[in-house]
C-alpha positions in Angstrom: -40.1 20.1 -32.0 -42.6 17.9 -33.8 -43.2 14.4 -32.5 -43.4 12.2 -35.6 -43.9 8.7 -34.0 -44.6 7.2 -30.6 -43.8 3.5 -30.4 -43.4 1.1 -27.4 -42.8 4.0 -25.1 -40.3 5.7 -27.3 -40.8 9.2 -28.7 -39.4 10.0 -32.1 -39.1 13.7 -33.0 -36.9 16.3 -34.7 -36.0 19.9 -34.0 -37.4 22.5 -36.4 -34.1 24.4 -36.3 -31.9 21.7 -37.8 -32.6 21.9 -41.5 -28.9 22.0 -42.5 -28.2 18.5 -41.0 -28.9 15.3 -42.9 -32.3 13.8 -42.1 -32.4 12.3 -38.6 -34.6 11.7 -35.6 -34.1 12.2 -31.9 -35.5 9.4 -29.7 -36.4 9.7 -26.0 -37.5 7.1 -23.5 -37.5 8.2 -19.8 -34.3 10.2 -19.3 -32.4 8.5 -22.1 -32.0 10.2 -25.5 -30.4 9.3 -28.8 -30.0 10.8 -32.3 -30.2 8.5 -35.4 -29.3 9.3 -38.9 -32.0 8.2 -41.3 -29.7 7.6 -44.4 -27.7 4.8 -42.8 -29.5 4.2 -39.5 -26.4 5.0 -37.5 -26.5 6.2 -33.9 -25.1 9.8 -34.0 -25.4 10.4 -30.3 -26.5 8.4 -27.2 -27.0 9.4 -23.6 -28.4 6.6 -21.4 -29.6 3.9 -23.7 -28.1 0.4 -23.4 -26.7 -1.4 -26.5 -29.8 -3.6 -26.5 -32.1 -0.6 -26.4 -30.1 1.1 -29.3 -30.6 -2.1 -31.3 -34.3 -1.9 -30.7 -34.3 1.8 -31.7 -32.4 1.1 -34.9 -34.9 -1.7 -35.8 -37.8 0.7 -35.2 -36.2 3.4 -37.3 -35.4 1.0 -40.1 -39.0 -0.3 -40.1 -40.4 3.3 -40.3 -37.6 4.9 -42.3 -39.7 5.8 -45.3 -42.4 7.5 -43.3 -39.8 9.3 -41.1 -38.0 10.6 -44.2 -41.3 11.7 -45.8 -42.2 13.7 -42.7 -38.7 15.3 -42.6 -38.9 16.2 -46.2 -42.4 17.6 -46.0 -41.6 19.7 -42.9 -38.4 21.2 -44.4 -39.9 21.5 -47.9 -37.4 19.2 -49.6 
């Protein structure tokens, strides 16, 4: 489960056993967790984040989308 980014207390990572899913990141902060698709920045799953926090997560993903996709592609050999 490689951590690919830490930003403002949020941890961005992906699971190494999810290569058949579209590129995405999991985001944790405290006990809250979310999954964000990289191709459209949509929230795929959310447990515990407020709407405001989700907006912040989407902003951070959008700002780092290119590097997140590059790490995903390099890891999975795409």
